N, C-alpha and C positions, 0 to 999 in steps of 0.2 A: 504493499498499500502507500502511496505517495506521501511525503510530507508536506506539511504546510510550506508555504513560500519561506515565512517569515524563518521558521524554523531549519530552513535546508541555508540560506541565510549565515546563520548564527553559526552553523557548523562550519560552514567557508570560514566566516571570520573570526572563530577560534584558532582553525586549522591555520591560517594566514598570521595572526596577530600573536604569533611566539613570547612566551614570558617564562625563563627559566627560575626567576624568582619570585617570589610573591609579592616582595614591598621593595623599596630602595634602602635597603639598610646592609649595614654591615655585619648584623647575624644572620644575615640570609646569605651573604658570601662565605662567611666560616661554619655555614651549615652544608652550604650544599656542595662549598670548591676548598674548603679549608683555608681561605687569606682573607685579606681584611681588607684589604683593597686590590681595584684592577691596577695594571701597568697602564692601562687605556681604558678613558671610555669616549665614545664616538657618539654624536647627534648628528643623523642626517638632513639634509635640509630638504628632503621630500615629504616628511611631515609636516601634518598641521600644526597651528602655532604652539596647541599643548606640548608638544613635543621641549618646544623650551621652557614650559614649568616642568617638566617634567626632569630635563637636565638641570635646570636650577634647583629643584631636592635632589639628587644624586652630589651634585657640589657643596651645598650644605652639609648633607651626611659626610662629606668627604672619601668617597666611594672609588675615586681614581688617583693615580699618581698624576697624570696628564690627562687635560682634555681638549678634547677637536672638536669643531665643526664641518662637515663635508658638504660643499653643495654650491654649484656654479647655476648654471639656466635648463631648466627640463619644464616638465610636462605639467608639474606644480608649482613652477615659480609664481605666473600672475596671481594665484589663488594666494599664496602664501602674502605678495604685496599687498596685495587687498585689506587681508588680518590684518597686518602691519602696522598700516593706516589706521585702520578700525580702532586698534586698540594703543597705537602710539601716534596720536596727531603731530608729534613734533619732533620726528624722526627725521632723519635724513632724508632725501627724493629717493624714493624707493627703487623708484626706474633706473635708478645708477648702481645699486646692491645686488651683490649675489646673493642666493640663500644662505649662506654660511655669517656672510656680513649681516643680513636681516637678522637672521638668529642673537648673532654675538650684540646686537643692535637692543632685540630684545630683553636678552639677559642682563648688560649694562644698565638699563634705564629702569627696568623693575625690582631688579634684584641686588645690582649694584657688582657681580659677575661677569666674568670675562673669560673665553677660552683662551687655552694655552695657544694654540694652532688652528689657522683658518687653511682648508683648501676651498680656491672657488671657481675651477675650472668644468670638473666634472659635470656631467649630461646628464647621466643614465645611472642606473644601478650597477653597473658593470665598472664603467670608469669612475664612480663612486669607489671601490675599493683597489679597484691600480692606483687610481694615484692615493689614495690614503696610506698604501703602503708605500708607495714612493716618498711621500712626506717621512713618512715612520722613517724612512732608511736614509736619506737626506737629512734628517734632523738626528740621526744616532737615537732612537727611541728603543729600549728595549722592550719587547712586550710577550710573555708568555700568554696573560689571561686579559680580556678586552671585552667591553661590553657593547652593545650595539643598541641605539636608540635610532627606530625608525617607523614610519608611520604603520599602524598595523596593517593596513593590506598589504605590503609591499615585505612586512619585515621577515619571513619565513624564507622570499628569494634573496637578501642582504647574507643571511647567514648563509643560505647554499653555495652564493658567490664570494664571500669568505673561506670558508673552508675548501673551496677549491684552491684559490691561490696562497693560504696558509693553514693548510691543514693539520698542523701540530699544535697552532693554538686552541688556549681553553677559550671560547665563547658563550660567552653568555649575554642572550637576547633579553632586552625589556622594552616589549611595543610599545608605544607611545600613549597608546589609550589604548582601553577595553569598550569595544562599542556590542551592544545587543540591539535586535530589530523586533518591536512586535505589531502586533496589528490593531488598532483603532479604526472603528467602521469602515474595515477595508479598507484602510490606508495605510500604509508601509511609515512607522516611526521612529525614531531613537528610544529606547526604555531611560538612556540617560544624558543627561545636558553637557556634553564635551563642546569644550570652545574650541572656535574654528573647524567644528568637524563637517564635512563636504555636506554638501548636500544630497538624499540618501541617493538617486539616481546614480550619481554620480561615485559613490560606494560601491555600490550594486557593479556600474562599471568596473571600476578598480579591480576589489575582489574575482569577479567573475572572468577579469583578465590575467590574474595570476594562474590558476590553475592549469591551461594551457604551457604556460610558459617552465611550473615548474614540473610537468610530467614530462618521466625522461623518455621521450620516443622521437621519433623524426622529426615532429615538429615541434616539439621544445624546446629549453634553453639545457638543458641536462649533456651528459657525456654522448648520449645517442640520439643529441638533434645535434644544437649549435655549439654546444661545449662550451656556455657561459658558466654555468653553475655543476656542483659537485652533483650526483645524484638527489635526488629527493624521492620518498615512498610516498604515495598517494593514498591513503586510507580507503577502503572503497567505500564508507558514507561517507564519505568528501566528494569522489568521486560520482557515487549515484548523485549526491546533494546538484552538483555540479548541473549534470546530465539535465536533471528536472529543471533546474532555472534555466538553462537553455530555454526548455519550451516556453518557456513564463517571459520570458525576457531575449528573443534572439538575436538580439540586434545589440546585446549589452558588452558583450566581449570588448572589452579595449584592446584596438592593435598598436603596435608600436609608432611610435612618431618618427618617420624618417629623420628628422630634424635633428632631431636629439642623440641620436646612433653617432657611434665611430667606430672606426675600422674593422674591432673585434668585438664589437658589444652591440647594443640595442636596449633601448628602453621597457 
């Protein structure tokens, strides 16, 4: 028997929005990884604006030795710029700032924090990682443990991308938010109030676009496809949810925008 649309969307949301620790606190790192601090924490600019609040909490709790924001310009940038203007009306001209710079301004003006390093050239999940690793190498920053904060729709793919290029690292995922969807009088709505959250149709498109990318076949981004990612297992309930959602939303799967691709990566 088919599940409801909201049940299927929540299955995809939980699968993509990976969190390896319950909260951003040192006791969680100690409990799960036997460390008090990660070597590096990274916020990716593809996140909605609440990712900045999540990073600020991690910084307040001293969860890492180095803090980095990664993000140039991609398919999420315009949305972030609008949110920055909404929450920081006196910020610098947003059209001139990369995602990393926008988030850094947000941290400085709201929390008095700033990242140790910014990466401002990347355009997609793939070179988010390769440029991050290049920065770590160029700055001689050693790391064996790394916390990743990305938009929940793209968190699992970020993890799989880093696993391809830094297989020996301990990767600790903490998606920037946890969203659940419910039906209210036949309309899909969010259960929670999340700052800067995507319009629901946009979020559905992002979620549904991830499953073909993560599927390790000739059409996906895994080793049996484009080779951008390490292998990801797609549970049966996730595959079933995706197929049922394709019937409900046949045009919702987000395709990669070639404007943000690079020689060996896509969005």
